[in-house]
N, C-alpha and C positions, 0 to 999 in steps of 0.2 A: 245641749238638739242630740238625739236620737237617729240616729242615720240610718240604723234599718232591726228589721226584729224581724227571729227565727220562730213558727210556729210549726206542732205536728197535728194536721189534719186530716179528715176524711179521703181527697178528694183535693187535693193541691190542682192543679191545673183550675179546677171549678172555682175556688177558695182567691184563687191570684185575676181569675176574670172579675171574677165579683169585686173588688179590692181597686185596680185597672179599673174600673167600672165607675166606682167610688172618686178614684183619685181623677179621675178623665188622663189616666196615665196608660203606660201598656202593663200589660203580661208577656212570660219570656221564659223558658226552658232554665231550669237552674244549672250551671254548667256542672259545679263538686258534685251534686248528687243526683243518680237515676229518681224519674217519677218524682221529683220535684219542680219548683216553678218560683218563681220570683214578680212581684208584682213594683211597677216601677213609679215614677210618680212623674219623673224626667224632669224634676225639679235641677237646682245648679249646687244642689248640696249630695242627689245620688238615693234619696232617699226614698228605702222599700222596704218591704214584707216581702221574706220567705216562705212559703209552703212545704212543710216534706212531709213524707207520707206518715202519719199516725202512729205510734211506738219507732219512731224512731230515734237513735237517742246519741248525741253527739256527745263524746270523751273527751278528751286531755290528747292530742297529738306525739307519738310517737318520732322521733326523731325529728327530720325536716319536715313533715307533717304538723301545722298549730289544728289541729282538730280533727277527730277521726269519726265518721259515719258509722254506724253498728244496722245493720240487719232491723229491719220492726218485730216488736216480739210475736207472737203467737198472738196474745188477748190482753190489747195497748186496755190501756183504761179511758172512756171514751169520752169522760169530762178532765180536765185541770183550772190548774186558778186561773191560767193564762186569757188575759182578754188585753185588749187598745183601745186606747181614746183618741181619736183622729181629728183634726179637721179636712173639710173637704169644702169643694167650691163649687157646691151643687146644691138646689136647695133642697130644702128641709122634704117637698113635697116627694120630689127625684131621689129623695135616700127612701121614703119609705114606701114607693113606687118598687124598686129597687127590693127594698123587704120583705114587701107586701111577695114579688114576685117567689121570691129565694126563701120564700115560707120561716 
């Protein structure tokens, strides 16, 4: 079971809002990193996708911190191999309508 995934994107708030719409969930600010957001399914498992600014790097933590967030690089790569295949509770027509709206 996957409980959460973290992705670096160009517009974390917008990405979280779109995923929350697909899930019929909610998007919230991610408390551990400024300008980051999380989409929650609001299911009993706490399923979530965290969206950080493009170029942010997660590194092993120092001391008591489990992870360290570095600032985005000045020239982040636009593309990565990261992708997600997820089930949603909305119709295929609704998915295509959202995809069309988002380009």
